[in-house]
Structure formats: C-alpha cells, structure tokens
C-alpha positions in Angstrom: -10.8 -9.1 -26.1 -10.7 -5.7 -24.4 -13.8 -3.6 -24.5 -13.6 0.1 -24.5 -16.5 0.3 -22.0 -14.0 -0.9 -19.4 -12.3 2.5 -19.6 -13.6 5.6 -18.0 -15.1 8.0 -20.4 -12.4 10.7 -19.8 -9.5 8.4 -20.5 -11.3 6.8 -23.4 -11.5 10.2 -25.0 -7.8 10.8 -24.2 -6.9 7.5 -26.0 -9.1 8.6 -29.0 -7.3 12.0 -28.9 -3.8 10.5 -29.0 -4.8 8.1 -31.7 -5.6 10.9 -34.0 -2.1 12.3 -33.6 1.1 11.0 -35.2 2.9 10.2 -32.0 4.5 6.7 -31.7 2.9 6.2 -28.2 2.1 3.1 -26.2 -0.1 2.6 -23.1 1.9 0.5 -20.6 2.1 -1.0 -17.2 -0.8 -1.4 -14.7 -3.5 0.0 -17.1 -2.8 -2.8 -19.6 -2.7 -5.4 -16.8 -6.1 -4.2 -15.4 -7.7 -4.2 -19.0 -6.4 -7.8 -19.6 -8.0 -8.8 -16.2 -11.3 -7.2 -17.3 -11.1 -4.4 -14.8 -11.3 -0.6 -15.1 -7.8 1.1 -14.9 -7.5 4.0 -12.5 -4.1 5.2 -13.7 -2.5 5.5 -17.1 1.1 5.5 -18.1 2.5 6.0 -21.5 5.9 5.6 -23.3 6.9 7.4 -26.5 9.9 6.8 -28.6 10.4 10.5 -29.5 8.9 13.9 -29.2 8.1 13.5 -25.5 8.1 17.3 -24.9 5.5 17.8 -27.7 3.4 14.8 -26.7 3.3 15.8 -22.9 2.4 19.4 -23.8 -0.4 18.3 -26.0 -1.9 15.9 -23.5 -1.4 18.3 -20.6 -3.3 21.0 -22.5 -6.0 18.5 -23.5 -6.5 17.3 -19.8 -5.8 20.7 -18.3 -2.9 19.1 -16.3 0.2 20.6 -14.7 3.4 19.1 -16.4 6.2 18.2 -14.1 9.6 16.9 -15.4 11.9 14.5 -13.4 14.5 11.8 -13.9 13.3 8.2 -13.5 16.3 5.9 -13.3 18.1 7.9 -16.0 15.1 8.2 -18.2 13.3 11.4 -19.3 10.0 11.3 -17.5 7.1 13.7 -17.3 4.2 13.6 -14.7 0.9 15.1 -15.7 -1.2 16.1 -12.7 -4.8 17.5 -12.3 -5.5 17.4 -8.6 -9.2 18.4 -9.0 -9.9 15.5 -11.3 -7.5 13.1 -9.5 -5.5 12.6 -12.7 -1.8 11.4 -12.5 -0.2 10.2 -15.6 3.5 9.3 -16.1 5.1 9.5 -19.6 8.6 8.1 -20.4 10.7 8.3 -23.5 12.5 5.2 -24.7 15.4 5.1 -27.2 14.3 4.9 -30.9 15.8 1.6 -31.8 14.5 -1.8 -33.0 14.2 -3.2 -29.6 13.5 0.1 -27.8 10.0 -0.9 -26.6 11.1 -4.3 -25.4 14.1 -2.7 -23.7 11.8 -0.4 -21.8 9.4 -3.2 -20.9 12.3 -5.3 -19.6 13.1 -2.6 -16.9 9.6 -2.8 -15.4 9.0 -4.8 -12.2 6.8 -7.8 -13.0 5.8 -9.6 -16.2 2.1 -8.7 -15.6 3.2 -5.0 -15.7 5.5 -5.5 -18.8 2.9 -5.3 -21.5 2.1 -2.5 -23.9 -0.7 -1.4 -26.3 0.2 0.8 -29.2 -2.2 3.6 -29.7 -3.2 3.8 -33.5 -6.0 4.9 -35.6 -7.3 1.3 -35.8 -10.5 1.2 -33.9 -9.4 -2.2 -32.4 -6.0 -1.1 -31.3 -6.7 -2.2 -27.7 -6.7 -5.8 -28.7 -3.1 -5.7 -30.1 -1.0 -6.3 -27.0 2.8 -6.4 -26.9 3.6 -9.1 -24.4 7.3 -10.1 -24.7 7.6 -11.6 -21.2 4.5 -13.7 -21.1 2.5 -11.4 -18.7 -0.9 -12.6 -20.0 0.1 -16.2 -19.3 1.2 -15.3 -15.8 -2.1 -13.5 -15.2 -4.1 -16.6 -16.3 -1.9 -18.8 -14.0 -2.1 -16.3 -11.1 1.7 -16.0 -11.0 3.7 -12.9 -10.0 7.2 -13.1 -11.4 9.9 -10.5 -12.0 10.5 -9.5 -15.6 14.3 -9.3 -15.5 16.3 -10.4 -12.4 19.3 -8.2 -13.4 17.0 -5.0 -13.5 14.1 -5.7 -11.2 15.7 -4.2 -8.0 17.2 -1.2 -9.6 14.3 0.3 -7.7 14.2 -1.5 -4.4 10.7 -0.2 -3.6 9.7 -3.1 -5.7 10.4 -5.4 -2.7 7.2 -3.9 -1.1 5.4 -3.7 -4.4 5.7 -7.5 -4.6 3.7 -7.8 -1.4 1.1 -5.2 -2.5 0.4 -6.8 -5.9 0.4 -10.3 -4.6 -2.2 -9.3 -1.9 -4.3 -7.0 -4.1 -4.5 -9.4 -7.1 -4.4 -12.7 -5.1 -1.4 -13.9 -7.0 1.1 -16.6 -6.0 4.7 -15.5 -6.0 7.0 -17.4 -8.3 9.5 -19.3 -6.2 12.6 -17.9 -7.9 11.3 -14.3 -7.5 10.4 -15.0 -3.8 13.9 -16.4 -3.2 15.7 -13.5 -4.9 13.6 -10.9 -3.1 14.2 -12.5 0.3 18.0 -12.4 -0.2 17.9 -8.8 -1.0 15.3 -7.6 1.5 17.9 -5.3 3.1 17.9 -3.0 0.0 14.6 -1.5 1.2 16.8 0.6 3.4 18.1 2.4 0.3 14.6 3.7 -0.5 13.4 7.1 0.8 11.1 7.1 3.9 8.3 8.7 2.1 8.1 6.1 -0.7 8.2 3.2 1.9 5.5 4.9 3.9 3.2 5.4 0.9 3.6 1.7 -0.1 2.9 0.6 3.5 -0.3 2.7 3.6 -1.4 1.1 0.3 -0.7 -2.4 1.9 -2.7 -1.6 5.1 -5.6 -0.3 2.9 -6.1 -3.7 1.3 -8.2 -6.5 2.6 -6.6 -9.5 4.6 -3.8 -7.1 5.8 -2.7 -9.8 8.3 -1.8 -12.0 5.3 0.3 -9.2 3.9 2.1 -8.8 7.2 2.9 -12.6 7.2 4.2 -12.2 3.7 6.4 -9.3 4.8 7.8 -11.6 7.5 8.3 -14.5 4.9 10.2 -12.1 2.6 12.4 -10.9 5.5 11.1 -7.3 5.0 9.0 -7.1 8.2 11.8 -6.1 10.6 13.3 -3.7 8.0 10.1 -1.7 7.6 9.0 -2.1 11.2 12.3 -2.5 13.2 10.6 -2.4 16.6 8.4 -5.4 15.8 11.4 -7.8 16.2 11.3 -7.2 19.9 7.6 -8.6 20.1 8.6 -12.0 18.7 8.4 -14.7 21.4 7.4 -12.3 24.2 5.1 -14.5 26.4 2.0 -12.9 28.0 -0.1 -15.6 29.9 -3.4 -14.5 31.5 -6.0 -13.8 28.8 -3.4 -14.2 26.0 -2.6 -17.6 24.4 -0.1 -16.0 21.9 3.1 -14.1 22.1 2.9 -10.3 21.5 3.5 -10.5 17.8 1.0 -13.1 17.0 -1.5 -11.4 19.3 -1.2 -8.1 17.5 -1.5 -10.1 14.2 -4.7 -11.8 15.4 -6.1 -8.4 16.5 -5.4 -7.1 13.0 -7.3 -10.0 11.6 -10.3 -9.4 13.9 -10.6 -5.6 13.5 -10.8 -5.9 9.8 -13.7 -8.5 10.1 -15.5 -6.3 12.8 -15.3 -3.2 10.6 -16.4 -5.0 7.5 -19.4 -6.4 9.3 -20.1 -2.9 10.8 -20.6 -4.6 14.2 -20.5 -1.4 16.2 -21.5 1.1 13.4 -20.2 2.4 10.1 -16.9 4.3 10.3 -16.4 7.4 8.3 -14.5 6.2 5.3 -13.8 9.7 3.8 -10.3 10.8 2.8 -8.2 11.1 6.0 -4.6 11.6 5.3 -2.3 11.2 2.3 -5.5 11.1 0.3 -6.4 7.8 1.9 -9.4 6.6 4.0 -9.1 6.1 7.8 -8.8 2.3 7.4 -4.9 1.9 7.0 -4.4 4.1 10.1 -6.7 2.2 12.5 -5.1 -1.0 11.2 -1.6 0.3 11.8 -2.7 1.3 15.4 -4.1 -2.2 15.9 -0.9 -3.8 14.7 1.2 -1.5 16.9 -1.1 -1.5 20.1 1.2 -3.6 22.3 4.6 -2.7 21.0 5.4 -1.3 24.4 5.1 -4.6 26.2 8.6 -6.0 25.5 10.1 -3.0 27.3 7.7 -3.1 30.2 7.5 -6.9 30.9 8.1 -8.0 34.4 7.7 -11.5 36.2 6.3 -11.2 39.7 4.7 -14.0 41.8 4.1 -16.3 38.8 2.4 -13.4 37.0 3.6 -11.3 34.0 2.8 -7.6 34.0 3.2 -4.8 31.4 2.6 -1.8 33.4 2.2 1.4 31.3 2.9 -0.4 28.1 0.3 1.7 26.4 2.4 4.9 27.2 5.7 3.3 26.1 4.1 1.8 23.0 2.6 5.2 21.9 6.0 6.8 22.3 7.7 4.1 20.1 5.0 4.5 17.5 5.3 8.2 17.5 9.1 8.2 17.0 8.7 5.7 14.2 5.9 7.6 12.5 7.8 10.7 12.7 10.8 9.1 11.2 8.7 7.7 8.3 7.3 11.2 7.6 3.6 10.4 8.4 1.4 13.5 8.5 0.8 15.1 11.9 -2.9 14.1 11.7 -2.2 10.5 11.2 0.6 10.4 13.8 -1.7 11.9 16.5 -4.6 9.5 15.5 -2.5 6.3 15.8 -0.7 7.6 18.9 -4.0 8.3 20.7 -5.5 4.9 19.7 -2.4 3.1 21.2 -2.2 5.4 24.2 -5.9 4.9 25.1 -6.4 1.2 24.0 -6.9 0.1 27.7 -9.5 2.8 28.7 -12.7 0.9 27.7 -11.4 -2.3 29.3 -10.8 -0.6 32.5 -14.3 0.9 32.6 -15.9 -2.4 31.7 -14.0 -4.3 34.4 -15.3 -2.0 37.2 -17.5 -3.7 39.7 -20.1 -0.8 39.5 -21.3 1.3 36.6 -18.7 3.9 35.4 -19.4 7.3 37.0 -20.6 10.3 34.9 -17.3 11.9 35.6 -15.3 9.1 34.2 -17.5 8.9 31.1 -17.1 12.7 30.5 -13.4 12.3 30.8 -13.5 9.4 28.3 -15.5 11.7 25.9 -13.1 14.6 26.5 -10.0 12.5 25.8 -11.3 10.0 23.2 -14.5 11.5 21.7 -13.1 12.1 18.2 -12.1 8.5 17.8 -14.3 6.7 20.2 -15.9 4.3 17.7 -12.5 3.3 16.4 -11.4 2.7 20.0 -14.4 0.4 20.5 -13.4 -1.6 17.4 -9.7 -1.8 18.5 -10.7 -2.8 22.1 -12.9 -5.7 20.9 -10.3 -6.9 18.3 -7.8 -6.8 21.1 
C-alpha cells in the first residue's frame, strides 16, 4: 500500500487539487515506481486523454509554473517549470481510445516505469495501480527489462538510462534487454550531445561509478560516449603500476569515491556546481580521465616506459571532448585543471628536501581553488 506521507506536501496538495477536477489524468513513470518502492518521488509526470491545454493551464496557475510546449516523439507534451521551487513536470496527451493508456505506457522505456495511477476523488486512489507490463513484479525481483522491444529505442538515450537505473536502483538487467541494447549501442550517436552529457553527469553522480563504467563497457557504450578511452585499453605502464591505463583509471575512480565518502582529507563543498549538480561528478570525471594522455606519449627507453607531458596532452584531449559535449565553461576548466596538475603534489612529495616557500606559493597560486580535490585525486591515483 502507498502512503500519502511518502509524498512531499506540495505535490500531495497538487494531487488533491487535480482529484477535485474532472480531468481524466494519470500519474505515470518514475513517480509511480518510487512510490511502489516506498520512496519519495522528486519528479511528477502526468498523462491526460483530453483537454491537455486546459489541464496544463490549471496546474501551471496552481503551482505558479511557466508552461512550455514541445513535441515528444510525435506526442503533444507540455513542461511545467518553476525554477525557484525546483519543479519540473511533464504532461503528455494520449489518444482517447479503449487502449489509449496502455498504448502510452507501452512506449515508455522499462516495465518499472510503465505503471500509472488514475487520480480520482477516491481517497485511496494511490493504491489502484495500472500495471499492464508487470512492473511491480520486476521491482520485487530486482529486474530491469524493456517494456516493448519494438519501441524502446525510439529514443536511443534509453541506452544510457539503462545504465543509470540499473546502478541507481541496484537492478539486474534482463538478459534479452542487455543483448538487445548491446547490439544497438551505436544508436547513442543519434542523440544530441547535450542529452548524452546530462545522462553521463547523472551516472557519475551515483555511488559505485566504477561499476557503471564497467557496465558501459559491457553494453558496448563506453567507447561511443568516451571515444578516446579505447586508446587506453592494454597500454602497459610498469613501474608503480600493475594495471594498464584503462584499469588504472578505473581503480582510481573506485578509490577517490571511497576517500571522499570517508572524508579522509576533509569535507568537500557539495553545493551546486554546474548544470545544477554537485562537484562530485566533475571530480570523478577528472579522475577517470587523468591519464588519457599516456597512450599518445608512451615511449620505451632502456627497459623503462615513460609518458612525458602526458598531463598536458591529456588535459587537451579532455578539453576538446568536453567542449564537443557542451559542458559548461566552469566544469571544463575545473576538469582540465585537475588533469593538468595531477602530478604536482607527487613531484613535491618526492623531493629529497622540504618544498620551498616559493614552490608552495606557486602551488597555491595555480591550484588553490581546487587543492583539496587535487589531494583526493593524487592519493586515489
């Protein structure tokens, strides 16, 4: 049973407001999934079978939202936005027919997101869930499965959403779904850079990002979303390193997350940084990219392997990629600076004498704004 106390007061009031009207409206998608899981939804999407203009005008006025109309795979869709209150609601209209709701749900990505709750005057309406594709059963069995194979990749961004939802909710991917997505991984190239970027930021915000990266590799997506990473596979390093460059970067990603979680060197400022996200995904991206300049700078001399200036080459590769992916200037500079300076602390520590005041002042001048993050990256490395 779903308890109304799971829902934030503002959205609870909204559901009560809609229930008092005569709209044939349904709560759908991730909100229903989160309620079934016993969580508190942070986004709400609705479908209505008619009067979408009137419905969205009414809700927008009630929530003091801006109303934006756009086309979503041929469907009439409105987005209601109130930036101050961090409210983002999508409303879609489906055809008024006997199977209109089921047809709409069939176009959604995964069974766990293909459930709906009709909003009625009945005080217990939250407990009447339309679940034509067995989403509740899949949640109970920790399975992530596509709703309809013929429709799921109409939006290829769902290739990345598979990774995010599997990682976020700790779900096992259904074998048929995994196989189908692997075969069609190339379709991610048809998605706009901005949408791919936003999904990657979400993935790198989650815990155990190294597992998400391995899943990206397993689904053949890794080298499509990070093309330069392919060059790091199998690049031997020797010396202090017992792994090739790719697996070394993956291990560093594992360790920086643990170090930050344990606040080993102090607490990072987790406030909103860029694209309305915390600083975490950007420091983790920098860690995963920190040695991408090594393949281009590798040289074998006297039974030694060197990677001279790999930090400069790597920072340039990262900057070109981040620019192409439409990352903000702030986040680009941050990631670029961490990569470019990731050897600085190691050089100072390896000196036979104490670092001079001049060298410390230079470090403060060049890296003062991100020095704590550099400490975390250096130790993870």
